[in-house]
C-alpha positions as CSV (number, residue, x, y, z in Angstrom):
1,M,-18.3,-14.0,33.2
2,Q,-18.6,-14.2,29.5
3,K,-16.0,-12.2,27.5
4,K,-17.2,-9.3,25.5
5,T,-16.6,-9.6,21.8
6,V,-14.9,-6.9,19.7
7,V,-14.7,-6.8,16.0
8,V,-11.5,-5.0,14.9
9,G,-11.2,-3.5,11.5
10,L,-8.0,-5.1,10.3
11,S,-6.5,-3.2,7.3
12,G,-3.2,-5.1,6.9
13,G,-1.3,-2.2,8.6
14,V,0.6,-2.0,11.8
15,D,-1.9,0.2,13.6
16,S,-5.0,-2.1,13.3
17,S,-2.7,-5.1,14.0
18,V,-1.5,-3.6,17.3
19,A,-5.1,-2.6,18.2
20,A,-6.2,-6.2,17.9
21,Y,-3.3,-7.4,20.0
22,L,-4.1,-4.8,22.8
23,L,-7.8,-5.8,22.9
24,K,-6.9,-9.5,23.2
25,E,-4.5,-8.7,26.0
26,Q,-7.3,-6.8,27.8
27,G,-9.4,-9.9,27.8
28,Y,-11.8,-9.4,24.9
29,N,-12.9,-12.0,22.5
30,V,-11.4,-10.5,19.3
31,I,-12.5,-11.0,15.7
32,G,-10.7,-9.5,12.7
33,L,-12.6,-8.1,9.8
34,Y,-10.9,-7.0,6.6
35,M,-12.8,-4.5,4.4
36,V,-12.4,-4.4,0.6
37,N,-13.4,-0.9,-0.7
38,W,-11.6,-0.8,-4.1
39,E,-10.8,-3.5,-6.6
40,E,-8.0,-2.7,-9.0
41,D,-4.5,-3.8,-9.7
42,D,-1.6,-1.5,-9.3
43,Q,0.8,-0.6,-12.1
44,N,2.6,-3.9,-11.8
45,G,-0.6,-5.9,-12.1
46,V,-0.7,-6.8,-8.4
47,C,-3.9,-6.4,-6.5
48,T,-2.9,-4.4,-3.4
49,S,-6.0,-5.6,-1.4
50,E,-4.7,-9.2,-1.8
51,E,-1.4,-8.2,-0.3
52,D,-3.0,-6.4,2.6
53,Y,-5.3,-9.4,3.2
54,A,-2.3,-11.7,3.2
55,D,-0.9,-9.6,6.0
56,V,-4.3,-9.7,7.9
57,R,-4.1,-13.6,7.7
58,R,-0.5,-13.5,9.1
59,V,-1.5,-11.2,12.0
60,A,-4.7,-13.1,12.8
61,S,-2.7,-16.3,12.9
62,A,0.0,-14.9,15.2
63,L,-2.7,-13.6,17.5
64,D,-4.8,-16.7,17.2
65,I,-8.0,-14.8,16.4
66,P,-10.7,-15.6,13.7
67,Y,-10.9,-13.3,10.7
68,Y,-13.2,-12.5,7.9
69,S,-13.4,-10.4,4.7
70,V,-16.3,-8.3,3.6
71,N,-16.6,-6.4,0.2
72,F,-18.0,-2.9,0.2
73,S,-16.6,-1.8,-3.1
74,K,-20.1,-1.1,-4.6
75,D,-21.0,1.0,-1.5
76,Y,-17.7,2.8,-1.7
77,M,-18.3,3.6,-5.4
78,D,-21.8,4.8,-4.7
79,R,-21.3,6.7,-1.5
80,V,-17.7,8.0,-1.7
81,F,-16.1,7.7,-5.1
82,S,-19.0,9.2,-7.0
83,Y,-18.9,12.2,-4.7
84,F,-15.2,12.5,-5.1
85,L,-15.6,12.7,-8.9
86,R,-18.4,15.2,-8.8
87,E,-16.5,17.5,-6.5
88,Y,-13.3,17.4,-8.7
89,K,-15.4,18.0,-11.8
90,A,-16.9,21.1,-10.0
91,G,-13.3,22.4,-9.4
92,R,-13.4,21.7,-5.6
93,T,-10.9,19.6,-3.6
94,P,-12.8,16.9,-1.7
95,N,-11.6,14.7,1.2
96,P,-12.8,11.2,0.5
97,D,-11.1,9.7,3.7
98,V,-13.6,11.8,5.8
99,L,-16.5,10.4,3.7
100,C,-15.1,6.8,3.9
101,N,-15.3,6.9,7.7
102,R,-18.9,8.3,7.8
103,E,-20.3,6.3,4.8
104,I,-18.4,2.9,5.0
105,K,-16.3,2.2,8.1
106,F,-18.8,3.4,10.7
107,G,-21.8,2.7,8.4
108,P,-22.1,-0.7,6.7
109,F,-18.9,-2.0,8.1
110,K,-20.0,-1.4,11.7
111,E,-23.4,-2.9,10.9
112,Y,-21.8,-6.0,9.5
113,A,-19.5,-6.2,12.5
114,M,-22.5,-6.0,14.9
115,S,-24.2,-8.8,12.8
116,L,-21.2,-11.0,13.8
117,G,-22.3,-10.7,17.4
118,A,-20.0,-7.8,18.4
119,D,-20.4,-5.9,21.6
120,Y,-18.0,-3.3,20.3
121,V,-16.3,-2.3,17.1
122,A,-12.6,-1.0,17.2
123,T,-10.2,0.4,14.7
124,G,-6.6,1.5,14.6
125,H,-7.3,5.2,14.4
126,Y,-5.2,7.6,16.5
127,C,-8.0,9.2,18.5
128,A,-9.8,8.8,21.8
129,I,-13.4,8.4,22.8
130,S,-15.3,8.9,25.9
131,H,-18.8,7.3,26.6
132,E,-20.6,9.2,29.3
133,N,-24.2,8.3,30.2
134,G,-25.0,7.5,26.7
135,V,-23.3,10.6,25.2
136,H,-20.2,9.9,23.1
137,Y,-17.3,12.5,22.9
138,L,-14.6,12.3,20.3
139,K,-11.2,13.4,21.7
140,K,-7.6,13.9,20.5
141,A,-5.1,11.1,20.8
142,K,-2.0,11.2,22.9
143,D,0.1,11.3,19.8
144,Q,-0.7,14.8,18.6
145,G,1.3,14.3,15.4
146,K,-0.8,11.3,14.4
147,D,-4.2,12.5,15.7
148,Q,-6.9,11.5,13.2
149,T,-10.0,13.2,14.7
150,Y,-9.9,15.4,11.6
151,F,-11.0,12.4,9.5
152,L,-13.7,11.4,11.9
153,N,-15.4,14.8,12.2
154,Q,-18.6,13.6,10.4
155,L,-19.4,10.7,12.7
156,T,-22.8,10.8,14.5
157,Q,-23.6,9.8,18.0
158,E,-25.1,6.6,16.7
159,Q,-21.9,5.8,14.8
160,L,-19.7,6.5,17.8
161,D,-21.8,4.2,20.0
162,R,-20.0,1.0,21.1
163,V,-16.7,2.1,19.5
164,L,-13.2,1.6,20.9
165,F,-9.9,3.2,19.9
166,P,-7.2,1.1,21.5
167,L,-4.4,3.3,20.3
168,Q,-5.6,6.5,22.0
169,D,-2.9,6.5,24.7
170,L,0.0,5.4,22.5
171,E,2.7,7.2,20.5
172,K,3.3,5.8,17.0
173,C,6.8,4.6,18.0
174,E,5.3,2.6,20.8
175,V,2.9,1.0,18.4
176,R,5.9,-0.1,16.2
177,R,7.7,-1.4,19.2
178,I,4.8,-3.5,20.4
179,A,4.4,-5.0,16.9
180,E,8.1,-5.9,16.7
181,E,8.0,-7.5,20.2
182,Q,5.0,-9.6,19.3
183,G,6.5,-10.6,16.0
184,L,3.6,-9.2,14.0
185,A,4.2,-9.3,10.2
186,T,3.2,-5.7,9.8
187,A,5.7,-4.3,12.3
188,K,7.9,-2.6,9.7
189,K,5.3,-2.1,7.1
190,K,5.3,1.3,5.5
191,D,2.3,3.5,6.4
192,S,-0.2,4.0,3.6
193,T,-0.2,7.6,2.3
194,G,-2.7,9.7,0.3
195,I,-6.1,8.7,-0.8
196,C,-6.8,4.9,-0.3
197,F,-7.9,4.1,-3.8
198,I,-5.0,6.0,-5.4
199,G,-2.2,4.8,-3.2
200,E,1.3,5.6,-4.5
201,R,0.2,6.2,-8.1
202,N,0.4,9.5,-10.0
203,F,-2.7,11.5,-9.0
204,R,-3.1,13.3,-12.4
205,Q,-2.7,10.0,-14.3
206,F,-5.4,8.5,-12.1
207,L,-7.9,11.4,-12.7
208,K,-7.2,11.4,-16.5
209,T,-8.9,8.0,-16.6
210,Y,-12.1,9.6,-15.5
211,F,-12.0,13.1,-16.9
212,P,-11.1,14.2,-20.4
213,A,-8.4,16.8,-20.4
214,Q,-9.7,20.3,-21.1
215,P,-6.7,22.6,-21.5
216,G,-7.1,26.3,-21.0
217,E,-5.3,29.6,-20.3
218,I,-3.2,30.3,-17.2
219,R,-3.5,34.0,-16.3
220,T,-2.3,36.4,-13.6
221,L,-4.9,38.5,-11.8
222,D,-4.3,41.4,-14.1
223,G,-5.3,39.2,-17.1
224,K,-1.9,38.5,-18.6
225,V,-1.8,35.0,-20.2
226,V,1.4,33.2,-18.9
227,G,0.8,29.6,-20.0
228,E,-1.6,26.8,-20.5
229,H,-3.1,24.4,-17.9
230,I,-4.0,20.8,-18.7
231,G,-7.4,20.8,-16.9
232,L,-8.7,22.7,-13.9
233,M,-9.5,19.6,-11.9
234,Y,-5.8,18.8,-11.7
235,Y,-4.9,21.9,-9.6
236,T,-5.8,22.9,-6.1
237,I,-5.7,26.3,-4.4
238,G,-2.2,27.3,-3.0
239,Q,-0.5,24.6,-5.2
240,R,3.2,25.5,-5.9
241,R,4.5,22.5,-7.8
242,G,3.4,21.0,-11.1
243,I,2.1,24.3,-12.6
244,D,4.9,24.1,-15.3
245,L,5.6,27.8,-15.6
246,G,9.1,29.2,-15.9
247,G,10.5,31.8,-13.6
248,V,10.1,35.6,-14.0
249,K,13.3,37.3,-15.0
250,G,14.8,39.3,-12.2
251,E,12.2,38.0,-9.6
252,S,12.5,35.3,-6.9
253,G,9.8,33.0,-5.7
254,R,7.5,30.4,-7.1
255,W,4.3,30.5,-9.1
256,F,1.2,29.2,-7.2
257,V,-2.5,28.7,-7.9
258,L,-4.8,31.5,-6.7
259,K,-8.2,30.4,-8.0
260,K,-10.1,28.6,-10.8
261,D,-12.7,30.0,-13.1
262,M,-14.7,27.0,-14.1
263,E,-17.1,28.9,-16.4
264,H,-14.3,30.2,-18.6
265,N,-11.8,27.4,-17.9
266,V,-9.1,29.8,-16.7
267,L,-6.5,29.1,-14.0
268,Y,-5.3,32.1,-12.1
269,V,-1.8,32.2,-10.7
270,S,0.5,34.6,-8.9
271,H,4.3,34.8,-8.7
272,G,6.1,35.5,-5.5
273,D,3.5,37.5,-3.6
274,E,1.2,35.1,-1.7
275,T,-1.0,37.7,0.0
276,P,-4.0,37.0,-2.4
277,L,-4.1,33.5,-0.9
278,F,-4.8,34.7,2.7
279,S,-8.5,34.8,3.7
280,K,-10.0,36.2,6.9
281,A,-13.0,33.9,7.2
282,C,-14.9,31.0,5.6
283,E,-18.4,29.8,5.1
284,V,-19.1,26.1,6.1
285,S,-22.1,23.9,5.4
286,G,-23.1,20.4,6.4
287,M,-21.9,20.9,10.0
288,N,-21.9,17.8,12.1
289,W,-21.8,18.5,15.8
290,I,-20.2,16.2,18.3
291,P,-21.8,15.4,20.7
292,S,-24.5,17.9,20.0
293,E,-25.3,21.3,18.7
294,P,-24.1,24.2,20.9
295,T,-26.6,26.5,22.6
296,E,-24.4,29.6,21.8
297,Q,-25.1,31.5,18.6
298,S,-21.5,32.6,18.5
299,F,-18.4,31.3,20.4
300,E,-14.6,31.0,20.2
301,C,-12.7,27.8,19.7
302,K,-9.8,26.3,17.6
303,A,-10.1,25.0,14.1
304,K,-8.2,23.1,11.4
305,F,-8.8,23.6,7.7
306,R,-6.7,20.7,6.5
307,Y,-5.3,17.7,8.2
308,R,-1.6,18.7,8.3
309,Q,-2.2,22.0,10.1
310,G,-1.9,23.3,13.6
311,E,-5.0,24.5,15.3
312,Q,-6.0,28.1,14.6
313,D,-8.0,30.5,16.9
314,V,-11.4,31.3,15.4
315,R,-14.8,32.7,16.2
316,V,-17.7,30.6,15.0
317,T,-21.2,32.2,14.3
318,R,-24.1,30.0,13.4
319,Q,-26.1,31.4,10.5
320,G,-29.1,29.2,9.9
321,D,-27.8,25.8,8.6
322,K,-24.4,27.3,7.8
323,L,-21.5,28.6,9.9
324,L,-19.3,31.7,9.5
325,I,-15.8,31.0,10.8
326,E,-13.7,34.1,11.3
327,F,-10.0,33.7,11.8
328,A,-7.9,35.5,14.5
329,E,-5.1,35.4,11.9
330,K,-5.5,35.3,8.1
331,Q,-5.2,31.7,6.8
332,R,-3.5,30.6,3.6
333,A,-5.3,28.6,0.9
334,V,-8.5,27.7,2.7
335,T,-10.0,25.4,0.0
336,E,-13.5,24.8,-1.1
337,G,-14.5,21.1,-0.6
338,Q,-12.2,20.5,2.3
339,Y,-13.4,20.2,5.9
340,A,-13.2,22.8,8.7
341,V,-13.0,20.9,12.0
342,L,-13.6,22.6,15.4
343,Y,-11.8,21.8,18.7
344,R,-12.1,22.9,22.3
345,G,-9.3,21.5,24.4
346,D,-9.0,17.8,23.6
347,D,-12.6,17.6,22.4
348,C,-13.4,17.5,18.6
349,L,-16.6,19.5,18.2
350,G,-17.2,18.2,14.7
351,G,-16.8,19.7,11.3
352,G,-18.4,20.8,8.0
353,V,-17.5,21.4,4.3
354,I,-15.8,24.7,3.4
355,E,-18.1,26.3,0.8
356,K,-16.1,29.5,0.2
357,A,-13.2,31.5,1.6
358,I,-13.9,35.1,2.5
359,F,-11.2,37.7,1.7
């Protein structure tokens, strides 16, 4: 019987390296495909994509699999980065990693992989997938601390078709152990953090290259001016650090960001008391349902409003093309532009963009 072919998205990291190894062990014909989304040198003049591609070469050589590189930097600029800039300019806090999965990795990247003759496409994501009678269910990974279904909440049924997630039953420590045992060059490589095109750089410095600084007043809710901000796009709701305000005499606690008035270029903050940050509900648009839209007009489930958050009990009510998500317990700093992602048991039901928090 002819072997099935799997194209694995090799990033130069340990997760995708082990995913490729596992698939080869399972008897697949494995092809590695490295994707370039961003072309820029780091602060030391080193092109980070070249470093990652060097690791891809080492891993592919160790596994004795063919590998290729494909450049989607223009697609990324048009489909992801331009959106990222528009959202920040509007004072919102976007999540480009979610968009990258929908618009690049499971879009043009998957199409290119299929053009290489792939029967399946695989990535090193920590999540599970179930294909049942032509219906595709996105499920949480065994490693709950690393589960990445949040970032895949916008994938369609067509995008989830013929997809494999080899790490779904592994803990991160097991992935590292396998990489070391197999002598893979990425075994001890540090995990990438933050937004892919920013990496380890200072976020504010990065944004300043795209936005002119527009300083303005920092005020408390009662209108008192307590300082000057350096530009509203550099702050996010609930932020505690980097506001550069001194303490209040005789009081304990930090300053934190409450809201942004884009029209008047005013940043509103509070000191100590965080209760104004807690909302009771939010409105969501652009909901992508996995695997399909529910029949109920209203139902209870779990939700996450940012990646690093435990699941919260909510009631979801469909209101035309939007959702009203009501919280069983008030939630801190639910932020416009981020994604609300729904869960029921191990199933990810999909997600949408938070349009506004309701207090």
